[in-house]
N, C-alpha and C positions, 0 to 999 in steps of 0.2 A: 767128725764122721760124715762123709759126703752123702751117705745113705739116709742119715737122719733128716727130718724135715727142715731143721735149721740149716744144715749143710746144703740141702737142695735149694733153699731160698737164696742163700748167699751166692751159690753158683749160678742160679738163674739170673740174679741181678747183675753179676759180673759179665755173664755172657751177653745178655740183652744190651747192657750199657756199652760194652766194648764194641759190639757190632754196630749199634746205632751211632756211636761216636765216630767210628772209622768211616761209615757211609756218609755221615754228616760232613766230615772233613773233605771227602772226595767230591761230594756234590757242591759244597760251598767253594772249594778251590776252583772247580771248573767254571762255575757261574762268575766268581770274582775275576778270573782271568779274562773272560769274555767282556765284562764291564770295564776292566782296566785297560785292555789292549785294543779292543775293537771299537770302531765308531759306527753306530747304526742308529736308525730312527727309533725313538722311544727309549734310548739308553737311560737318560736321567729319570724319566717317568717310571721305568722298570725298577730302578733302585728305590725310588720313593714308594712305589707300591709294595715292594718287599718289606720295607720298614713299617709301613702302615698296617699291612696285614698281620704282622707279628705283634702289633699292639693289642690285638684281641686274643685273649687266652683260648686255648683249645677247648676248655670246658664249656664255652658258649655254644660250641658246635657238637657237644657230646652226643646228643640224640642222633644227629646226622651221621656222626662217625660210627656210632653203634649200628645204625641201620646199614651203612655202607659195608662194614665188616660182616654183618649178617648176610648180606647179599653176596659179597665176595667169597665168603666161605662155602657157598653152594657150588662154586665153580673151581675155586682154589682153596681147598681145606686148610692148607698150611698157612694161609693168610687171613683166616676167618677169626671169629670170636674164640676166646679161650685158647689162643695160640701165641707163642712168643713172636712169630713172624708178623702177625697182625698188630701186636703192640709196637714192634719196631717200625712197621709201616706208618703207624700213627705218629710216632716220635719224629720220623723223617718229614712228615707233613709240615712241621714247623721248624725245620732245620736250617733254612736259608736266612733271609732277613738280616739280622744283626751279624751273623757269622760271615755272610757274603760281604757285607759292608766293611767289616774289620779286616778280612783278608785282602779286599780290594785296596784298602788304604796302605797295606804293606806292599802289595804288588806295585803300587804307584811309585814307591820309593826305589824300586829296582830299575836301573837304567835299561832302556830299550836296546842299547848298543850290544849288550850281552847276548840277547836273543838274535840280533842281526848277525853277530859274529858266528853264532852256532849255525844259522841258516846259510850263511855264506860257505860254511864248511860242508854243507849238504844235508843238514838236519831239516826235517819238516817242522811246521809250527807246533804240532803236538809233541814231537820229540824234543824240541827246545823247551816246551813247557814242562815235560816230564823229567828231563835229565838236567836242565839248567835252572829253571825257575823254582821248581819245587824244592830242590836241595837248599837253595838260598832262602827259601821261605819256611824252613823248618821251625823257627821260633814261633811264628804265628800259627802254624798248623798244630804245634803242641798245645798252644793256648786254646784253640778251638776244640781239640780232642779232650782236654781236661774239663773245659766248661760243659761240653756236651755230655761227657761221662758223668759228671756230678749231677747235672740236671736230670738225666734219666735214672740214675742210681737212686736218687732221693725221691723220685716221684711216687706218690701214693694214690692220688685220685684216679688217674687214668688206668693204672694197673689194677686197682681194686674193682673197677667197673668192667674191664675187658677180660679179666682172668677169673676163673671159677674153681678149677681143680686145685686141691691142696698142694699137689706136687709141682704145679706150674707157677705158684705164687712167687712174686719177687720179695726181696728182703724186707722192704718197707711195709708191704701188705702182710707178710707173714708175722712180723713183730706184733701186729695188732692182736693176734691170738693170745699172746701172753697177758694182755690186760683187759680182755673181754670177760664178761660174766661178773655178777655182783659179788660172789664169794670165791672166785678163782683167779683174782688178779695176782700175778707173780712179778712184782716190781723188781725183785733181785735178778731174776732171769732176764727180764726186759732190759735192765741197765747193763748187765754183762753182755748180752747179745748186741746191744747198741755199740758198745766199745769195740767188740770184734768186727762189727760191720763197718766201723770207721777206718779200719786198717787198709782196705784196698784203696780208698781215696787218699789217705795219708801217704801210702806208698807211691802212688802215681805222682802226687804232688811233689814228693821229695825227689823222685827221679827226674822230673821235668822242671824243677824249681828255677834253674838258670834260664831255660828257654822261656818259661812263663813270664819272667820279668822283662826280658828284652823284647819278646814278641808283643806283649800287651802295650808297652810304651811306644815302640816303633810303629806298630800298626795303626796307632791313633794319631800319628803326626799329620798325615796328609789324607784328605778324603777325596 
């Protein structure tokens, strides 16, 4: 029942994770294309900085993130504390790094002559990227989408700190209610809910299984 808190938590997680994963793919693909195809000063340093920054977990900056969302919420309420928009914004803050590096490795394996042929036919560089490169890079984009979806779907710490209203909780945070309290732990419901909550991830993995294998192996060949 989607009106039941359990149904709301599951829907909240699917919605937040899908939006965050889609935006992660878009951002990482644009950044990876720039690093793969363009030559500019600071290119290698930029890639290295992206990887180094992602080595530090977001929890180290949780106080700063909390205060930033608190201030942002005064001007843009939809992106403040206790909102799904704010939570997605935080997830996107660590979306580049490894994702960009992985997609760049895949883009490096695509011959430049394909884009050059498209541009000779009148396509702009962005049109060549959108209509030629992205369709060829579907395997690695599927990999990034799946990894980003799983990472945000299973997140507990950030969501538990930034979300407060019961109806806004994500699935992982909502499950905690089943096992809190000294005399009210409901392990049976917790286990059943966990199995139901695994279905979206299992479904996406099944649908993208072929893309996942080819994209992960080919994208790691060349850096």
